[in-house]
C-alpha positions in Angstrom: 19.0 49.9 -47.8 15.7 51.7 -47.3 15.4 55.4 -46.5 12.1 56.8 -45.0 11.5 60.4 -45.3 8.7 63.1 -45.4 7.2 63.7 -48.9 8.7 66.5 -50.8 6.8 68.3 -53.8 9.5 67.1 -56.3 8.2 63.4 -55.4 4.7 63.9 -56.8 5.2 62.2 -60.0 7.2 59.3 -58.5 4.2 58.9 -55.9 1.6 58.7 -58.5 3.7 56.3 -60.7 3.5 53.8 -58.0 0.0 54.5 -56.8 -1.9 54.5 -60.1 -0.5 51.5 -61.8 -1.3 49.2 -58.8 -4.9 50.5 -58.6 -5.5 50.4 -62.1 -3.5 47.5 -63.6 -3.0 45.2 -60.7 -6.3 45.4 -59.4 -8.5 46.7 -62.3 -9.7 49.8 -60.3 -11.3 52.2 -62.7 -9.6 55.5 -60.9 -7.3 58.0 -62.0 -5.3 60.8 -60.5 -8.3 63.4 -61.0 -10.4 61.0 -58.9 -7.9 61.4 -56.1 -7.5 65.1 -55.2 -5.2 64.2 -52.4 -2.6 63.2 -55.0 -2.8 66.7 -56.6 -2.0 68.5 -53.1 -0.3 66.0 -51.0 1.2 68.7 -48.8 -2.2 70.4 -48.2 -4.1 67.3 -47.7 -1.7 65.2 -45.4 1.1 67.4 -44.2 -1.3 69.8 -42.0 -2.2 69.6 -38.3 -0.8 66.3 -37.0 -0.6 64.5 -40.4 2.1 63.5 -42.7 3.1 61.7 -46.0 6.3 59.6 -46.4 8.0 57.9 -48.9 10.5 55.0 -48.7 13.4 55.1 -51.1 15.9 52.6 -52.4 19.0 54.3 -54.0 17.1 57.5 -54.2 14.0 55.9 -56.1 10.7 56.3 -54.5 9.5 52.7 -53.9 6.7 53.0 -51.4 4.2 55.6 -50.0 1.9 56.0 -46.9 -0.1 59.1 -45.8 -1.5 59.8 -42.3 -4.5 62.4 -42.6 -5.2 64.3 -39.4 -9.0 64.2 -38.9 -9.2 65.8 -35.5 -10.0 64.5 -32.1 -6.7 62.5 -31.9 -7.7 60.6 -34.8 -6.1 60.0 -38.2 -6.8 58.3 -41.5 -3.9 56.0 -43.1 -4.0 56.5 -46.6 -2.0 55.8 -49.9 0.0 52.8 -48.5 1.4 51.4 -51.6 4.7 49.6 -52.4 6.2 49.0 -55.9 6.3 45.3 -57.1 9.8 43.9 -56.3 9.9 45.8 -52.7 7.2 43.9 -51.1 7.5 41.5 -48.3 10.8 40.0 -47.1 13.6 40.5 -46.9 13.1 44.4 -47.1 9.8 44.8 -45.1 9.5 48.1 -46.7 5.6 48.7 -45.9 6.0 47.4 -42.3 8.8 50.1 -42.0 6.5 52.9 -43.3 3.6 51.8 -41.1 5.9 51.7 -38.0 7.2 55.2 -39.0 3.5 56.5 -39.4 2.8 54.9 -36.0 5.7 56.5 -34.3 4.7 59.9 -35.8 1.1 59.4 -34.4 2.2 58.6 -31.0 4.4 61.6 -30.9 1.5 63.8 -32.0 -0.9 62.3 -29.5 -3.0 60.5 -32.2 -4.7 57.6 -30.4 -6.8 56.1 -33.1 -5.9 55.3 -36.7 -8.5 54.3 -39.3 -8.2 53.2 -42.9 -10.5 52.1 -45.7 -9.6 49.8 -48.5 -11.1 47.6 -51.3 -12.0 43.9 -51.2 -9.6 43.3 -54.0 -6.5 44.3 -51.6 -6.7 40.9 -49.8 -2.9 40.8 -49.1 -3.2 44.4 -47.6 -6.2 43.2 -45.4 -4.1 40.5 -44.2 -1.2 42.8 -43.5 -3.5 45.2 -41.6 -4.8 42.7 -39.4 -1.2 41.2 -38.7 -0.3 44.8 -37.7 -3.1 45.0 -35.0 -5.8 46.6 -37.1 -9.4 45.5 -36.3 -12.1 45.4 -39.1 -14.9 48.0 -38.4 -18.1 48.8 -40.2 -18.6 52.1 -42.1 -21.0 53.3 -39.2 -18.1 52.8 -36.8 -15.9 55.4 -38.5 -15.3 59.0 -37.1 -17.6 61.5 -39.1 -14.5 63.3 -40.4 -13.2 60.0 -41.8 -12.4 60.7 -45.7 -14.0 57.8 -47.4 -13.1 57.2 -51.0 -15.7 55.9 -53.3 -13.8 52.5 -54.0 -13.6 51.9 -50.1 -15.5 48.9 -49.1 -13.6 47.7 -46.0 -12.6 49.6 -43.1 -10.1 49.1 -40.3 -9.2 50.7 -36.9 -6.1 50.5 -34.7 -6.0 52.0 -31.3 -2.6 53.3 -30.2 -3.7 53.7 -26.5 -3.5 49.9 -26.2 0.0 49.6 -27.7 
């Protein structure tokens, strides 16, 4: 059974323990926690305005994360969608559940457009985003308030108005 809930400050280490090894070890991205100030202040970065940050837990252990950063104008940035190895894909569909939770939150809070940035290395993530209705966009298509990370090379958009 997977439980999805809002991030709590006591989850900070568990969140970093999922995200950093995936970035560094699985994909060889030279990035650490200091390079990601949002990881240092998840509440202040994500849980403001119409944003949010959620974790998926299995038997009390945080196994997946997702953040929705309110960037104004009915728009949000989807960030920090990571799932621990062993909880990916079927039968649990953890990441799909987290994304649907974030979408439902967005609809409830009148967010009409969700944008995200990712890296070329995250091929399965790109496939997942497309399957979930996201379309590739150029960097020039992003809202001015979209927080681009240095490692972001590909960008996607989802219009909730069409769904």
